[in-house]
N, C-alpha and C positions, 0 to 999 in steps of 0.2 A: 223862255227862260233856257239856260244850256244845262244837258243831262249835271256836269258838273258841278254848276252853280249847283243844282239840288243834294249834290251827294256829299258838297262841302257843307253845307248847312244838317244834315242831315249825320256828320262824321264825330261826335265825337266819344271818345273811349277807342278809338281805332283809327292805325296807321295806315297808308299807303304803299303801298309798294309797285315803284311802276317797273321793276325789272321780272315783276310775274303777271306783266300784260299779258293777255292769250289772243286768239284770236283766228277763225275759222270762215267760209265762206256758206251758205248755205246756198244751192241751189234750186231753182222751186222744179217742180217733178216734172211742170209741166211746157218749160219753158226753158229746161236747162241753164247753162253757162249766158244762153241770149239776158237770163232777167238775172243774175245769183246776184247774192248780198255779200257785203263785210258785217263780219259783230265782232267787238272788241269787250273780252272779257274781263276789265279790272281785279284784279287779285289784293284784299284784302285781311289784315291779320291782328290779334290783338294780343293780350299776354295769354291766353290759353287756344286758341285756335285757330285759324285759316278760312276764310270765307271768300265768296266768289258774293259780286257786285256784274248783279246781268244789268246790260246794257245794251238790248238789243236794242230794247223800243224807249220809244222816251217820258212814260213815264215815272212815278214813283220805283226808286231802285230796292231791293230788299235784299237784307242779305244771311247767308245759308251755309248751313259749314258745309266741305268739300267731304266726300266719303272716300275711305279706300276702296279699294276695285284689285282685287286678284285675278289676273285672265292666265291663261296660258298659248304659249308659239309654238305652231307645226314646224316643220323642218318647210314649207313650203312658204312660211309668214303671215300665218295667217292668225288671228286672236279672238279666242272664244274667251265670254266674260265665264268666269266660275263662280267666284260671290261676289255682293257690294256688302260690305263693312261701315261697322260704325268704330268713331274710338281711333282720329288718326293718330293724335300727337302721342300716344304709349297706352298702356294699359288692356285689356283683353277685348278681341275684337270681333264684333258681337254682327248675326247678320239682318240688314236694315228690313221693315215691315214695310210691304204693299203701300201704308199710310203718309210712312214716315219719305217712305219715294214720290210718293204724288207733292209731298210737305219742298223738297228737293228737286224737282222736277222741272226742265225750262220750258214754254212752250213757244216756241213760233210762228203767227202768221204769216202764212205767206200777202206779203200785200199784190202782191200777182193773178195770184189764184185763188186766196184764199184758202186755202189748206194750212191747217194746223200739220205741226210737225212734235210730236214732247223725244226731249235731251232729261240726259243726266250730264255734270261735266263733278270728273271722280280724280283722284292717285291715282296712277296703275300702277298695279306689282302684281310682273311682270314675270313670266315663267316658262322656264322653252319643256321639252318633251318629258328631258330623265330629270324634272326637275328640279333647275339652279334658279335660285332665285338671280334675273336679272337686273334688278331695277329693287328695291326694300324698302319696305316701312322702315320709317324711320322716328326715334326716342326723343327727336323734340322740332322745335319750327327750325331753326336755322336750315338743317337739313334738308327740308321741302322743299325745297327751292329746286334742288336735284333730283326730283325726281318726272318722270316724264307726265304729262296730265290730258286723261280722255276725253273725248267726246264719245260718249256712249246715246243709241239712238235707239226710244221702249216700241217693241212691236202691237202694247195695249194690252198682252195677256201677261206682260210680267218678265217680258226676253231680253235682258238689251243685248245691240249690236257694235261694233268699234267701229266709227265714224271717220274719227280724224286720230293724230297726239296730237297736242294743240304747239307751239312752239311764243315765245315769247316775242312780242312785239320787239323791241328793245333791241336782243341779246339771243343769240342761237340757241337753243333748248337742247344742250350735250348731251339727255339722259335719254334719249329715245333710240339717237345716235349712237351713243355707247352700248346700250343695252343689245343693239342689231348688231354692234361689233362682236360683241361679245358670246352672241348667238353663234355668229361663221366657223368663231375658232373654236366654238361649244369649252366654253369657261365660263365657273362662278366668283370672278371676282366679286367683289364686293364692288357698291359707285361708290358711296359715301366715303371710302379710303383715299386721301392725299393721294395725290400718283404722284405726287417724288417722295413720298415716304413709304410705297410699293416702290418705287424704285432701290431706290437706300436701301431697303434692306433682299428685297432681289438682292443684290449686287452682292450683299453682306455675307449672303447665304451659300453665291457661285465662288467666294474671293474663297471663303475659308475650305468648300468640297474641293476647289484646283490646289487649295497648300496643301492641304491631308495628303491628296494624290501625289501631289511631286513631289514631297516626302516621300511617299513609300516607295513610290518609282520614279527618280528625273525626267525617264525618256519618255509619260507619258503625253503620246500630242493633244491627247482631247483634254485632256484637261487645261496644256495650253489657252486653248479654243475655245475652252469655256473661261478661263481668266478676262479672255478679249472679251467674250459677249458684255463680261459685266463692264468691263472698263467701259463698252461704247453706251450702255446704259447711264455711265456714269458722265458720258461724253468728256475722257479721256483718251482721244483719239490718239494721240503718243504714245502711250501706256498699251493702248489694243495694237497698233502696231504692231512692237516690239513684241507682245505674248504672239502672237499669229506669223512671225516671222522664223518666231523659233521653233513653234510645230511644226514648218514647211521647211526647217530646218533638219528638224528628228527622219520628217516626210516629205520627202516631196510629191506624191501624190496624191495628199488630203486636199480633194477639192473643197469641204469646207472651208475651210481655213485660207486658202489660196481664192478664195467670191469673194470673203468678208476684208480681205486686201484688199484687193482692189475697191470693196465699197467703201475702206478707206482712204485709199488715191482718191478718188472719185468724189469726197467729202474734201479735198484735201483741193481739188481741181485739178489732180495730181491726171488727165481725161489717160493721158497714149500707157502711162504704166497701167493705169485702170484695166483698158482694152486690153495688158497684154496678160494681166489675172485671169480677165475671162475669159480672153479666147483658151487657154493654158487647162482652166478650170471644164470646158468647155472638150475641149481635143480628149480632157481622162475621162470624164464620163458625159457624155451627148447626149443623156438622158437627167441632166442633174438644171429642174426651173428658178431654183436660185440666179444661176448662172447667167439662162439667157433673161434676167429681170431682168439684174441688175447691168447686162451690157444694152438692154435694149430703152433703160432710164441714160446710161453714158451716151449712147449715141442721141436721145434725145438732148441729151443737156449741149453736146455738141452741135446740135442743130441737122444733121443724120435723120429727119424723122422719118424715110422709105427705109431704111436699115432697119431702128428703132422696131417700127411695125412689124417689123417680120421677128424679130425676137421676142416680141409682146404675144405677138399670135401664137409662135410657136411656145410658147407659156400657158398658155390658157387651152391649147392640144393638148400636151402633158402633164398640167398639176390638173390633183383634186383637189392640192389645199385653199381653203376658201381667203384667207389675208394674200394670198399670190394673187387669188385668181383679180381676188378687189385691187390690188394695185396693177396688177398690170392692165384692166376694166380700164381705169383712172387716165395711165398714160397712155396710154389710145384714145384717148378721147384726147387728148391735152398736140398729140401726135395733130389724129385730123382738122384739128380746131389750126393750128398753127401748116398745115400744106392749104386747108383752105383760106387761108389770108393769103399763102400766096397764088392763091391763085386770083384773088380778087386785088392784087398791085392796084391795076389802074384805075380798077373802080374806087375803091377810096383813094388813088389819089384826085382823083376828078369832087369826087364828095368833100374832100379839104380844099381844094380849090372853088367853094361851091359852085361847080357846072354839074349842078344836079342834070340835066336833061341825059350829058354827056356820060354820067356816072349809071342813071337809069338803062343803058341802054349798052356799056359793059358787061353791068354787074347779068342781062336778063340771056346775056353773053354762058356766062358762064354759067349759071345756073340750068342753059338750055344742052353745056356739054357736064354734068354734074347737077343730077339736080337732089342729091344726097350735102351738098358745101350749104351748109350751116350761116357761115359772114358770110356768104351773099344775099340769104336772105336780108339781112342782119342789118346792113349797108343801105339795100336796097332800101330797108323800112325808111334806114332816118334819109334816105333822099327823096325818097314822099314825104315824109314828115316836115323837110325846108321847105315844100312844094308847097305847103298845108292843106296836102292832100291825102288828109287824116286819115280815111277810108284803107286806101293800099296801102298806109302804114303799116296798121293795124293785122294789115295781109301778112303781110310781109313778116313779119316780127313773131304774130302766132305761128307762124310753119318756121321760124327761125329754134324758135322754142319745143315747137313738136319734133325735128332735128337733131337740137341739144336743150335739154331741159336746167342744162346748168351753164347755159350761153351767158358769160359774166359780162353784164348791164342790158343784156335783152330784156328782162320783169322791170332795167329801170326808164330803158325808151319805147315802151309801154305804155309803162307807167305816166311818161313825161306827158305821154298823142291822148292817155285817158282825162289827163288836168286840164289838158287844151280844153278839149271838150269839153267839161265839166261831167266827165264819168268819175264822179272821186272818188266814189265806192272803189271804183273796181282800177285806177290806181293806184289806191290806199293798199291794197290787194296784194298788185304789182309789186309800188313800193317795200312793202313787209316781204316777201319775197327773194327781192335782189338784196334786203337787210343780211337775211336769213345766208344766203348763201354769202355774200362778202359783207360783214359786218363793219368793217372802214374803212370803207367807201364812203367818202362824206357826204356828198352830192344827193343821195340816197335818204341820206335826210332830212335835207335841202327840201327835197323835194315831196318828200309826204309832213312834215311840218306846213307848207303850204297847200297841203288837202285839207290836213285838219283844218284848221284855217279855214275854209271853204264853206267847211262844213261846222263852225263853229265851234272844233274841241279846240280848245284855247287853251288845254292847260299839254293836252297830249303835241302841244305844234311845240310847246316851252319845251317837252324833253328830247322831240329830237331836235331841235337847237341846239340843247347845253345837248347831247351827244356831238353836232358836229361842231362843239366849238371844241369841245375836249379834243375831237379826232387833228382837228387843221393844226395848223404848221404855217399858216399863210397868214402874215397880219392885215394884211387887207381884207383877206376873208373874214378873219377874226371877229376882226372890228362891225363890217355889216351882221354878225350875226348877233354882237352879241348891241349891238339898236335896233335891230330886229325885235331882240326879245323883250327891252325895253317896251319900242312897240306897242308891243301883244300884251304887255302888263299895266302901263296908261290907260289903256281903255277901257 
């Protein structure tokens, strides 16, 4: 009898929420990644509470209410558990007593070594060093979906450490990502307020401030610049361009306005004009990081990745702002990927022509000359996979992921190898990671549905097929997916 068959018979009074499925990997302390187990935790809600259904074992499930957990985070990104609290959904929160913690605890007995580990699944309420709230406790159930869920491990003495933040299987958990971004920018805006509303309100404030400033002083350059920033928030780029041009007319050496106008040119794909503004800004102020960042991005869009890397490295050298550093690193990765693909041109061509021996020879030459080329390992893994040399395929993909942990398709391809070799839990873990990185990738949902079906998780398989159906635009593929869903439901 499958797990979801048990669940359906006991679900009276509860409603299932697919987008709240969580997952984590438990690694055996003796065997580490060689014996990793993937666990999935569907969350369930009634009219008053959020519950978790533990699915790590095939026995009868039980329901427990998620506690709220206050956590602090330091400047290095380390999380510390401050309090574990009752009453997630409103009212006063109180510390949970030891007996209640035992009741909520999740116990994993490793099938490989027999060791038991004790966990608590909880809603994370994160605060930074200054006490600013990065993720807030909410007053109604619907908003709980935006909060990060944390997995805490007990040392048996009443102390808990953060093991991981769990991501939904079917879509990325933006709460954790946003919490980290807020910390980087040292801000504490609520994560639960609608983003469009924030933008609208902020733009209105800037318009009011700039209008008053311009009325007081029609030659206030900064007021026109701020007005342009408000237009950019609203994606009204033509009005932003006019405001920036007015600012530059009043002060031809105002570097921020020149740089921002270059950004508008870039958005309109008028790259020559964008470059002219960025070069002008850098000539006026050689230590202005936004000009280097945006010129680097412009070079990348124009295909000049080496020049782009020069500018992006300059940002990393001279900037102290986390947001600029983060963007520079992201585009540096994209440039290196592009350069890596160029180096692999001949090997990729051989893979596409199914000439796998030739592909392997060419890709090994690339790796010999550039051991840090993640693309070469990615396509080498693909060639080995097509030769059914699965151990070497996994080894090559492992290296690609080690060099570039967010390399597009790498987790999907390694998951595909695991799927073909019947390592289903490993396959599911990789497909889930790929979905986290590329949530619109149709093929990976189909692959994970296949893996779920092979471990008799038909409900999860159908959910992934429905998601693929939602994302697909190929009529033949849509028809095939519909037949798959019907076949599973009729079995």
